[in-house]
N, C-alpha and C positions, 0 to 999 in steps of 0.2 A: 803356571806350568801345566796345570791340568787341562786348560783350554788348548794348549798346543798339542797335547796328546790326542785330543779329539779331532784334530785336523787329519789324522790318519784314517783312511777309510776302514770302517768296521769297528773302530774304537769309539765307545760311547762314554757317558758319564761314569757309569759303575766301573768299567774297566780302567778308566783313567784314574779315578779316585782310589781304587783298590791297589793299583800298581804304585801310585804315589805314596800311599800310607805304608805299604809293605816294604818298599825300598828305603824310604825315609831319608837316608843320607847316601847319595849315589857314589860318593868318593870312596866308600868302604870297599867297593869292588875294583880290583885292578884292571880287569878287562870286562867289556860289555857281555861277552859270552858267559862270564861267571854268573850273571843275573839269571840266565836261562837255567843254569844248573841249580841255582838257589831256589827256583820255583819248581824244580823237578821235571823239566822239559828236555832232559838229555837222556840218552840210553843208559839203562842199568847194565853194569858190567860185573862179571865174576871172573877173576883170574887167579889161577893157582897152578904153578909149575908150567906144564905145557897146555893147560886148559884155558880157553878164553871164550866165555859165554857172553854174548851181547843179546839182551832181551828188550822188552818194552821200556817205557820211560821209568825213571826212578821214583817218581811221585813223592819226592821230598819237598819240604817247604810248605807254604800256605796253600791248601787245596782250593780256597775260594779265589785266590788270584790266578791260579793255574786254570781253573774252570772259566774265569772271566776272559783270560787270554785265548783259550781255545774257542770260546764262544765268539770272540771278536774275529778270530781267524775264519770261523765258519761264515760269519756275516760277510767278511771281505770276499771269500771265495764264491758264495752262493747268491748274495743279495746286493752286492755293490754293483752299480751300473757303470761306475767309472773304471776304465781299464788302465792299469799302470803296470810297471815292471814287477811289482810285488805280487799282484794278482796273476799275471801271466806266468810267473815262476811257480806259484802255487797250483795253478790249473795244469801246467805241464807235469808237475810232480804228482798230482792226483791221478793223471792218466797212467803214469808209469808205476807208481807204488800203491795206489789206492787212496780214496778220499780220507779215511780215518788217520792214516799216517801222515798224509800231506797237511791236514789241518793242524796237527801237532807241530810239524816242521814250520809252518807259517806262524803259529803261536810263538815258537821259540824265536823266530826272526823278528816278530813284533816286539818281544821283550828286549831284544838286543837293540833294535831301532829306538825304542822309547828311552832306554838308558842312555844311548849315545846322544839323543836329542837333549836330554836333561843335562848331561855333562857339558855339552857344547853350547847350551842355551840357544838351540837352533830350532828351525821349523822343519816339518816333514816336506821333503822335496823329492817326489818320485817322477820319473820320466813318463809322460803320457805316451801311449802307443798310438801309432798311425792306423788309419782305417784298414790299410792293406795287411798290417801285422795282425790286427784283430781278426780279420777274415781268415787269414792263414791259421791262426790259433784255433778258431772255431772248427775249421776243417780237420785240423790235427786231432782235436779232442773227439770229434765225431758225435754220433747220435746216442751212443751208449752212455755218455756222460752229459746229456743235454742239460741237466740241472746246473752244471758248472758254467755254461755259456748263456747267462741270463740276458745280457744286452747285446 
């Protein structure tokens, strides 16, 4: 299973092994989105009466796995030469909300994808983007975020 995780762009041996050992038994999560909450990659909320504060991530769970997932998201966004729908989504998000928040969002999505792959015993299949889509995306992002458009 660990080898299948490494098919995802940006995910290496350390990320795959740390995710695999931290989750251990994937059926204990009802939904794949619960895995992201388990690792603290969801927004922290404080609700009381009429007050609803939503701040940064909750940082619950294993910090090493969270760090590895965020590092994998960073590698996917900045250093991956292969353009796919996940990278395009992350790059557009980085333009809109900033790189730091976007990489946490991509890390959350990576955790969800990895859990779903494990449950379904499936491989990572992401739609590759056409050259025209990549060119449009590069124009969209612009020169201020030139680090995001590596290839």
